[in-house]
N, C-alpha and C positions, 0 to 999 in steps of 0.2 A: 261300865262305860257312865261317865261323871256327866253331870247335869251342866249344860251351858249356862254362861252368865252373860246377860246385857246390860250395858250401863249407857246412860246418856245425860250429859251435864247440859243444864238448861241455865241461863241466866234471866230472871225474872226482874222486871222492873216495878217498883212500887210506888203509889203516892197517896196523899188524903184527898178526899174528893172536895174539901172545903177546908179552910182556916180553922182551927180549933185548939183547944188546949189537950184534949184527949181525942182519940179515935183510932180506927181500923187503917191499915195501909191496903189498898186495895191493888192486887198484882196481876200483871199481864206478860204475855211472851207472844211471840208471832204466831204461834201453831196451837196452844191450848187455850179453851175457852169452856164455859159452863155449857152442858148438854142442852140443846135446843135452842141456845141463842147464836148470834151471828158471831164470826172470829172477831178476836181483838177485844172482845167486852171484857175489862177487868173484873177479877174475882176475888171477894173479900175472904173466902176461906177455900185452902187448897186440900181436897179429899184425895187421900194415896190409894191407889187402887190395890184390892186385894193381891197379898204376897209380895208387894213391891217395898222396897226400902227407900228413903228419903233421906241423903245425906247433905247437910249443910255445910258447906266450905267456906263461904264468906258472906259477909254482909258490908254494904257500904251506905253510909247515911249522910244526906245534904240537908241542911236546914238554914233558914235565916236567924235563928234563935237556939239555945241551948234544948236539948230534947233528949228523951229516954224512948228508946225503941226495946220491944220485947218481942220474942220468939215463943209464941204459944202453942200447945200440945192439947188437943181432944180426941178421947176414945169413940166419942161419937159425932164427930164434925159433919159427917153426911147429913145429920138431922137437920142443920140449917138451910139447906135447900127444899126441904118440906115444911117449912114454919116452925122448925123446934128452936131451942136455945141449948146449943152445945156447953159441956161445962169446960173450962179451959185451966191449964197446967202452964205455969211459966217456966220455959227450958233455958231461956238464956235472956239476960238482960245487957244491952249497951248504951253507953253514955255518950252524947256529943256535949260536952261541957260547954261549948259557945258557939256564935254562928260560924259555919263552914262544913268542912266535910271531914268524915272519919271511915276510915278501911279498917276491917278487920277480916283477916284471914286465919281460919281455924287450924292450927297443926294436926288436928284430931277432929272429926266432922263431930256435928250433932246429929245422931241417927235416929230416926224414927220408922219403925217397921208395922206396916200395916197386915195384922193377922186376921181382919176380920172384913175389911174392904170399907169400914166406916170410919178410920183413924183420919186426922187432918190438923192442918197447921194453918197458924193465922200470926198476921204481924201487926203489934198495936203500937201508939205512941203516947206521949204525955208530955206536955211542957208547962212551964209556968207562965208563958204568954201564947197567945194565938198564932199558930203556926200552922204551915202547910208542907211537911216533910216529904223527902222522896229518899228512896232506898233501891238498892239493887241487891239481889240476893242469887249466890251460885247454888245449884241445887242439883244433885248427882242422884237419877233413878235408877235403880237396880233390881233386875229381875232375876231370879235363880240362884242368888247368893244363899249358900248353906249356913247355917246357923252353927256354931261351932261351942 
């Protein structure tokens, strides 16, 4: 008998908390939040639960000036919530060359597998001028998918 697979696609909205030339984009969705906080509190680091995969299918960026947005991965992202400093590696970089909007839909998703329950993602931005960009990220969470 095979293992069942569960999938859920979520769209996270993200924003910078203040205008700056670099920073972290805080993510939120209506039903996910930091443990112990009230619902709808934006999170700077998305920790992926043990045994789950996160598949990024699309990113939309909006800004009043040119901006670069990076998808970053950390094997120890959960340490952020206990006062630690996770180490980050860039998985993808998207450039909005001028003010406006950019929509990227990936033919093959960016896949992150949580093998220990400590792995996670963050989204950061950089710009030559002070901006407060917004993003929307489509992430599919998958449980029970067998590695091949």
